[in-house]
MITOR-298209 format. One record per residue (C-alpha): x, y, z. Coordinates in Angstrom, 3 decimals. Example, Ala and Ser with C-alpha at 12.3 -4.5 7.8 and 13.67 -1.06 7.14 Angstrom:
# residues 2
<u:12.300&v:-4.500&w:7.800>
<u:13.670&v:-1.060&w:7.140>
This chain:
# residues 209
<u:-6.307&v:5.930&w:1.525>
<u:-6.986&v:3.287&w:-1.161>
<u:-9.035&v:1.197&w:1.819>
<u:-10.267&v:4.006&w:4.114>
<u:-11.059&v:7.430&w:3.645>
<u:-13.480&v:10.762&w:4.083>
<u:-16.001&v:10.726&w:1.326>
<u:-14.973&v:13.518&w:-1.617>
<u:-11.425&v:13.735&w:-0.254>
<u:-8.420&v:13.861&w:-2.576>
<u:-6.486&v:10.762&w:-2.734>
<u:-3.748&v:11.131&w:-4.970>
<u:-2.201&v:8.024&w:-6.141>
<u:1.333&v:7.828&w:-4.099>
<u:3.545&v:5.412&w:-2.910>
<u:5.455&v:8.097&w:-0.420>
<u:4.089&v:10.652&w:1.858>
<u:6.891&v:12.948&w:-0.291>
<u:5.664&v:11.963&w:-3.571>
<u:1.916&v:12.691&w:-1.883>
<u:2.076&v:16.211&w:-0.699>
<u:3.752&v:17.438&w:-4.294>
<u:1.030&v:15.917&w:-6.419>
<u:-1.517&v:17.944&w:-3.644>
<u:0.210&v:20.875&w:-4.565>
<u:0.140&v:20.232&w:-7.610>
<u:-3.671&v:19.550&w:-8.141>
<u:-4.289&v:22.699&w:-5.399>
<u:-2.348&v:24.949&w:-7.154>
<u:-5.117&v:27.193&w:-8.402>
<u:-7.038&v:27.363&w:-4.779>
<u:-4.097&v:28.636&w:-2.548>
<u:-7.209&v:31.064&w:-1.498>
<u:-9.223&v:27.885&w:-0.134>
<u:-10.088&v:26.238&w:3.086>
<u:-8.047&v:22.882&w:3.337>
<u:-8.950&v:20.592&w:5.440>
<u:-5.986&v:18.079&w:5.996>
<u:-6.024&v:14.418&w:7.712>
<u:-3.980&v:11.725&w:8.259>
<u:-4.082&v:8.394&w:10.718>
<u:-2.960&v:10.302&w:13.932>
<u:-1.947&v:13.438&w:12.722>
<u:1.298&v:13.743&w:13.164>
<u:2.345&v:14.128&w:9.269>
<u:-0.312&v:17.157&w:8.992>
<u:1.644&v:19.120&w:10.923>
<u:4.671&v:18.551&w:8.362>
<u:2.283&v:18.898&w:5.382>
<u:0.533&v:22.070&w:6.893>
<u:4.012&v:23.832&w:7.664>
<u:4.627&v:22.526&w:3.767>
<u:0.968&v:23.715&w:1.917>
<u:1.878&v:27.472&w:4.651>
<u:4.987&v:28.242&w:3.424>
<u:4.148&v:27.449&w:-0.877>
<u:1.614&v:30.081&w:-0.068>
<u:-1.750&v:28.297&w:0.715>
<u:-4.046&v:30.756&w:2.883>
<u:-6.150&v:29.329&w:4.947>
<u:-4.449&v:25.230&w:5.745>
<u:-6.416&v:23.317&w:9.166>
<u:-6.025&v:19.744&w:9.859>
<u:-7.753&v:17.033&w:11.592>
<u:-6.593&v:17.152&w:15.163>
<u:-5.846&v:13.942&w:16.751>
<u:-6.294&v:12.118&w:13.195>
<u:-8.848&v:9.470&w:11.810>
<u:-8.169&v:7.723&w:15.294>
<u:-9.609&v:10.317&w:17.238>
<u:-12.248&v:10.942&w:14.955>
<u:-13.075&v:7.663&w:15.199>
<u:-13.772&v:7.529&w:18.872>
<u:-15.523&v:10.659&w:19.058>
<u:-18.281&v:9.858&w:16.678>
<u:-18.671&v:6.583&w:18.132>
<u:-19.001&v:8.574&w:21.504>
<u:-21.081&v:10.759&w:20.088>
<u:-23.535&v:8.494&w:18.360>
<u:-22.823&v:10.204&w:14.962>
<u:-22.874&v:8.191&w:11.167>
<u:-19.467&v:8.684&w:9.736>
<u:-18.435&v:10.657&w:7.370>
<u:-15.033&v:8.293&w:6.782>
<u:-15.551&v:5.189&w:4.756>
<u:-13.946&v:1.985&w:5.117>
<u:-10.033&v:1.485&w:7.008>
<u:-8.651&v:3.178&w:8.417>
<u:-4.348&v:1.838&w:8.214>
<u:-2.554&v:1.746&w:11.149>
<u:1.293&v:1.463&w:11.643>
<u:1.109&v:-1.841&w:13.731>
<u:0.756&v:-5.661&w:13.134>
<u:-3.506&v:-5.228&w:12.580>
<u:-2.008&v:-2.985&w:9.924>
<u:-5.935&v:-1.867&w:9.881>
<u:-8.961&v:-0.228&w:12.284>
<u:-12.144&v:-0.861&w:10.546>
<u:-14.117&v:2.126&w:10.512>
<u:-16.562&v:1.420&w:8.723>
<u:-18.158&v:-1.747&w:7.507>
<u:-17.774&v:-0.707&w:3.626>
<u:-14.842&v:-2.357&w:2.001>
<u:-13.564&v:0.565&w:-0.834>
<u:-10.744&v:-1.557&w:-2.194>
<u:-10.056&v:-4.667&w:-4.040>
<u:-7.360&v:-7.975&w:-3.942>
<u:-4.064&v:-6.882&w:-5.784>
<u:-4.098&v:-10.127&w:-7.028>
<u:-7.691&v:-11.278&w:-7.936>
<u:-9.876&v:-7.805&w:-8.360>
<u:-12.425&v:-9.298&w:-5.692>
<u:-13.655&v:-6.882&w:-2.994>
<u:-11.079&v:-7.320&w:-0.200>
<u:-9.111&v:-4.417&w:2.193>
<u:-6.347&v:-6.331&w:4.645>
<u:-3.166&v:-5.434&w:3.421>
<u:-0.205&v:-8.254&w:4.174>
<u:3.135&v:-8.471&w:3.763>
<u:4.466&v:-10.785&w:1.691>
<u:5.186&v:-14.424&w:3.014>
<u:8.559&v:-14.356&w:0.885>
<u:11.024&v:-12.691&w:3.609>
<u:13.592&v:-11.591&w:0.628>
<u:10.014&v:-9.222&w:-0.836>
<u:7.546&v:-8.335&w:2.229>
<u:5.727&v:-6.869&w:-0.391>
<u:3.132&v:-4.164&w:1.353>
<u:0.140&v:-5.409&w:-0.148>
<u:-3.963&v:-6.033&w:-0.349>
<u:-4.915&v:-9.957&w:-0.373>
<u:-7.644&v:-11.465&w:0.060>
<u:-8.223&v:-14.820&w:1.698>
<u:-8.622&v:-17.147&w:-1.186>
<u:-5.800&v:-15.703&w:-2.833>
<u:-3.881&v:-16.224&w:0.198>
<u:-4.667&v:-19.290&w:0.336>
<u:-3.374&v:-20.059&w:-3.339>
<u:-0.156&v:-18.152&w:-2.775>
<u:0.501&v:-18.990&w:0.691>
<u:0.527&v:-15.659&w:1.661>
<u:2.454&v:-14.491&w:-0.834>
<u:2.628&v:-11.269&w:-3.901>
<u:2.800&v:-13.616&w:-6.992>
<u:4.456&v:-17.363&w:-7.868>
<u:7.761&v:-16.071&w:-7.995>
<u:7.608&v:-14.929&w:-4.113>
<u:6.130&v:-18.365&w:-3.321>
<u:8.309&v:-20.665&w:-5.310>
<u:11.260&v:-18.734&w:-3.658>
<u:9.717&v:-18.818&w:0.126>
<u:9.612&v:-22.645&w:-0.380>
<u:13.274&v:-22.934&w:-2.207>
<u:16.591&v:-23.980&w:-0.581>
<u:18.826&v:-21.018&w:0.928>
<u:21.098&v:-21.128&w:-2.295>
<u:18.335&v:-19.800&w:-4.602>
<u:16.907&v:-17.193&w:-2.441>
<u:20.549&v:-15.786&w:-2.626>
<u:20.351&v:-15.874&w:-6.544>
<u:17.008&v:-14.003&w:-5.658>
<u:18.203&v:-11.602&w:-3.189>
<u:21.277&v:-11.007&w:-5.954>
<u:18.394&v:-10.328&w:-8.676>
<u:16.452&v:-8.227&w:-6.693>
<u:19.344&v:-5.697&w:-5.374>
<u:20.215&v:-5.312&w:-9.235>
<u:16.774&v:-4.143&w:-9.667>
<u:14.322&v:-1.749&w:-8.996>
<u:12.063&v:-2.403&w:-6.132>
<u:8.904&v:-4.096&w:-7.553>
<u:6.355&v:-2.490&w:-5.413>
<u:5.104&v:-0.150&w:-8.226>
<u:2.613&v:-2.916&w:-9.452>
<u:0.234&v:-3.030&w:-6.953>
<u:-0.562&v:1.441&w:-7.614>
<u:-4.490&v:1.638&w:-8.103>
<u:-3.547&v:2.953&w:-11.645>
<u:-1.904&v:-0.190&w:-12.868>
<u:-4.929&v:-2.408&w:-11.506>
<u:-7.070&v:-3.060&w:-14.779>
<u:-3.791&v:-4.080&w:-16.445>
<u:-2.667&v:-6.603&w:-13.454>
<u:-2.843&v:-9.708&w:-14.979>
<u:-0.443&v:-8.747&w:-18.107>
<u:2.081&v:-6.792&w:-15.369>
<u:2.164&v:-9.970&w:-12.948>
<u:2.754&v:-12.057&w:-16.212>
<u:5.856&v:-9.508&w:-17.442>
<u:6.850&v:-8.850&w:-14.093>
<u:6.551&v:-12.152&w:-12.082>
<u:7.912&v:-14.998&w:-15.070>
<u:8.779&v:-17.813&w:-13.286>
<u:12.513&v:-18.545&w:-12.068>
<u:13.392&v:-20.841&w:-14.428>
<u:16.920&v:-20.425&w:-13.754>
<u:16.377&v:-20.697&w:-10.191>
<u:14.170&v:-23.396&w:-10.036>
<u:16.936&v:-25.905&w:-12.391>
<u:19.681&v:-24.801&w:-9.406>
<u:17.205&v:-25.806&w:-6.646>
<u:17.522&v:-29.071&w:-8.555>
<u:20.795&v:-29.070&w:-8.970>
<u:22.814&v:-30.827&w:-6.592>
<u:26.232&v:-29.069&w:-7.806>
<u:24.706&v:-25.795&w:-7.352>
<u:27.249&v:-22.690&w:-7.556>
<u:27.026&v:-19.336&w:-6.440>
<u:28.834&v:-16.949&w:-8.131>
């Protein structure tokens, strides 16, 4: 929903579908008798979400059959103006299908207008995030200076990094929209240069414990 959504839609700030549906339930708890329309990429998640909401007491739950993909095809055939703005996120190598020319998202690194999703080019990270062309060049397709350093490091250093990441919780939440006003502070706190790993990389007598 960050790169594209219907005008006026409720777009919870969530990392997972499970988290999102619970936020929707909480947000609409006083509107259980109102008409609700659910939509998703291809219509499958709507089936699950509508059943869940009905079980929770919502009386008039509807869904966009075929999802955003079918909607885009139908309005194109009919020559209608789209009420969906931006891109539709898709789960293949494209990672996005443009529905309107609006760019409503911003680069997760510099804040410039951008709506291109990418997976971090560090194979030990692969964080899915939004990156503009300038940052893609500056960070070599990585989500941070740390990952760029790791990507260009020896296998021994990468092993150290994997151990570090195994011991810590995933950093994916640093890119959640509610945190982006302080993105630079967060990046500084969360992505300290790996001085230890860098020194190991220069050490011919590397020992991995």
